[in-house]
C-alpha positions as CSV (number, residue, x, y, z in Angstrom):
1,M,3.9,-30.6,25.0
2,A,7.3,-29.9,26.8
3,A,6.8,-32.3,28.6
4,D,6.0,-34.5,25.9
5,L,8.8,-33.5,24.4
6,V,10.8,-34.4,26.9
7,S,9.6,-37.9,27.8
8,G,9.7,-38.5,24.1
9,T,5.7,-39.3,24.2
10,T,4.7,-36.6,21.7
11,N,1.9,-38.0,19.4
12,L,3.1,-37.5,15.2
13,N,0.4,-35.5,14.3
14,S,0.8,-33.0,16.8
15,V,4.0,-32.3,15.9
16,I,3.1,-32.7,12.4
17,E,0.4,-29.7,12.8
18,F,2.9,-27.7,14.9
19,L,5.7,-28.4,11.8
20,T,3.0,-27.5,9.7
21,A,1.1,-24.0,11.7
22,M,5.2,-23.1,11.8
23,I,5.6,-23.5,8.0
24,T,2.7,-21.4,7.2
25,P,4.1,-18.3,8.7
26,A,7.2,-18.8,6.2
27,L,5.4,-18.6,3.8
28,L,4.1,-15.7,4.4
29,I,7.7,-14.3,4.8
30,S,8.4,-15.4,1.7
31,A,6.1,-13.3,0.4
32,T,6.6,-10.7,1.9
33,G,10.2,-10.4,1.3
34,S,9.5,-10.3,-2.8
35,L,7.1,-7.3,-2.2
36,V,10.1,-5.8,-0.2
37,L,13.0,-6.6,-3.2
38,S,10.5,-5.5,-6.3
39,T,9.4,-2.2,-4.4
40,S,13.5,-1.2,-3.4
41,T,14.1,-1.9,-7.0
42,R,11.5,0.5,-8.5
43,L,12.5,2.8,-5.8
44,G,16.1,2.8,-6.8
45,R,14.9,3.4,-10.6
46,V,12.6,6.1,-9.5
47,V,15.5,8.0,-7.1
48,D,17.4,7.5,-10.9
49,R,14.1,9.2,-12.7
50,V,14.5,12.0,-10.4
51,R,18.1,12.6,-10.8
52,A,18.2,12.2,-15.0
53,L,15.0,14.9,-14.6
54,E,17.3,17.5,-12.7
55,V,20.2,17.5,-15.1
56,R,17.5,17.8,-17.8
57,V,15.9,21.2,-16.1
58,G,19.1,22.8,-15.2
59,E,20.5,22.4,-18.6
60,L,17.0,23.9,-20.1
61,I,16.7,26.7,-17.1
62,Y,21.1,27.5,-18.3
63,A,20.4,27.2,-21.9
64,E,22.3,29.7,-23.7
65,D,19.5,30.5,-27.0
66,K,16.7,29.5,-25.7
67,E,14.2,30.6,-28.9
68,S,16.1,27.8,-30.8
69,I,14.6,25.1,-28.3
70,P,11.1,24.0,-30.0
71,L,8.9,23.9,-27.2
72,Y,11.0,25.4,-24.5
73,E,8.4,26.6,-22.0
74,K,5.9,23.6,-22.8
75,R,9.4,21.7,-22.2
76,V,10.2,23.0,-19.1
77,E,6.8,22.7,-17.4
78,V,6.8,19.1,-18.8
79,V,9.7,18.3,-16.7
80,V,8.9,20.0,-13.8
81,D,5.6,18.8,-13.5
82,L,7.3,15.1,-14.0
83,I,9.8,16.0,-11.3
84,D,6.9,16.6,-9.0
85,K,5.1,13.0,-10.4
86,V,8.3,11.0,-9.7
87,T,8.9,12.8,-6.4
88,S,5.2,12.0,-4.8
89,R,5.9,7.7,-6.7
90,S,9.0,7.6,-4.5
91,R,7.1,9.4,-0.9
92,L,5.0,6.5,-1.7
93,L,7.2,3.6,-2.9
94,Q,9.4,5.0,0.2
95,K,5.9,4.1,2.4
96,A,5.0,0.9,1.2
97,M,8.6,-0.3,1.8
98,T,8.3,0.9,5.4
99,T,4.6,-1.5,5.0
100,F,6.1,-4.3,4.1
101,Y,8.2,-4.4,6.9
102,Y,6.3,-3.9,9.4
103,G,4.3,-7.2,7.9
104,L,7.2,-9.1,8.0
105,M,8.2,-8.1,11.4
106,L,4.8,-10.0,12.2
107,F,5.3,-12.7,10.7
108,I,8.3,-13.5,12.1
109,L,6.6,-12.7,15.6
110,T,4.1,-15.2,14.4
111,S,6.0,-18.0,14.1
112,V,8.0,-17.0,17.3
113,A,4.5,-16.9,18.5
114,I,3.8,-20.4,17.4
115,A,7.3,-21.8,18.8
116,V,6.5,-20.6,21.9
117,A,2.7,-21.2,22.4
118,G,3.8,-25.1,20.8
119,I,6.8,-26.1,23.1
120,F,5.3,-24.4,26.6
121,N,1.7,-24.7,26.1
122,V,0.7,-21.2,26.7
123,Y,-1.1,-17.9,24.9
124,R,-1.8,-20.2,22.0
125,W,-4.7,-17.5,21.3
126,L,-1.3,-15.1,20.2
127,P,-0.1,-16.0,16.6
128,I,-3.3,-15.4,15.5
129,P,-4.4,-11.7,16.0
130,I,-0.3,-11.5,15.3
131,G,-0.8,-12.7,12.3
132,I,-4.2,-10.5,11.1
133,V,-2.3,-7.6,11.8
134,G,0.4,-8.9,9.4
135,I,-1.7,-9.8,6.8
136,M,-3.3,-5.7,7.3
137,F,0.3,-4.2,6.8
138,L,0.9,-6.3,3.3
139,F,-2.7,-5.0,2.2
140,Y,-2.2,-1.2,3.3
141,G,1.4,-1.8,1.5
142,S,-0.3,-3.6,-1.9
143,L,-3.0,-1.0,-2.2
144,L,0.0,1.5,-2.0
145,M,1.8,-0.7,-4.9
146,L,-1.6,0.0,-6.9
147,K,-1.7,3.7,-5.9
148,E,1.8,4.4,-7.3
149,T,1.6,2.3,-10.5
150,R,-1.3,4.2,-11.9
151,M,1.0,7.1,-10.8
152,A,3.8,5.6,-13.3
153,T,1.4,5.0,-15.4
154,A,0.2,9.0,-15.8
155,T,3.4,9.7,-16.1
156,I,4.4,7.6,-18.9
157,N,1.2,8.6,-20.3
158,E,2.2,12.7,-20.3
159,E,5.5,12.6,-21.4
160,M,4.4,10.6,-24.3
161,D,1.8,12.9,-25.1
162,F,4.5,15.4,-25.2
163,V,6.7,13.8,-27.1
164,W,4.0,13.0,-30.2
165,E,3.3,17.0,-29.9
166,L,7.1,17.7,-29.7
167,A,7.4,15.1,-33.5
168,R,4.8,17.2,-35.0
169,K,6.3,20.1,-34.3
170,V,9.6,20.1,-36.3
171,A,8.2,17.2,-38.4
172,P,7.4,18.1,-42.0
173,E,4.0,19.1,-42.6
174,D,3.2,16.3,-44.6
175,V,4.2,14.2,-41.9
176,A,2.7,15.8,-39.0
177,V,-0.9,15.8,-40.8
178,K,-0.9,11.9,-41.3
179,Y,0.2,11.4,-37.9
180,D,-2.1,13.8,-36.3
181,K,-4.5,11.2,-34.8
182,K,-1.9,9.0,-34.0
183,G,0.2,8.4,-30.0
184,R,-2.7,10.4,-28.7
185,I,-4.4,9.7,-25.3
186,K,-7.9,8.5,-24.4
187,G,-9.0,12.3,-23.0
188,Y,-5.8,14.3,-24.4
189,N,-6.8,17.9,-25.5
190,G,-3.6,19.1,-26.6
191,P,-3.1,21.1,-29.8
192,K,-2.8,20.0,-33.1
193,V,0.5,21.0,-34.6
194,S,1.5,20.6,-37.6
195,N,4.0,23.8,-39.1
196,T,7.2,22.7,-39.8
197,L,10.1,23.7,-37.6
198,G,10.2,27.1,-36.7
199,G,6.4,27.9,-37.8
200,E,4.2,29.6,-36.0
């Protein structure tokens, strides 16, 4: 094909096919870039969340009057457990972002391989395995993101369960009874709290 390009006798259909083949990896590059951007944004939010939880647990640990804090021990347990879950999420996001970057690199390499194969008419099979490996990285990164999303949902559910439990603890008895069945996640077996603030 290189000789045809120099002589100007290249078939129009061949040129179109060549350009089409070059464009295909570009679409995958664009899609992978979007995944990298969204993953990076989620990772930043998770890091901010870890810092906020660190402040919360510090305030609880160094509180002078711990007995006046409703559900103090439960509150500390929930915050520590949330820190553990958020830390696991950050590691998953870092792994997913690394995987997407590998896929991005392979898709760029696929585009280069197509150009080399088209111009020099050698190793025409090479772009195929490179592209397939890139797609596999993309698939694996998507699985990691799915797992992280499920962990995020579990984290939110746990925090909401505690908020409802705390609300029932500090609310007046008539209000606590009214909302006793609300706000519960399926499978939640937490205590039914209907005492007023300071009650046991």
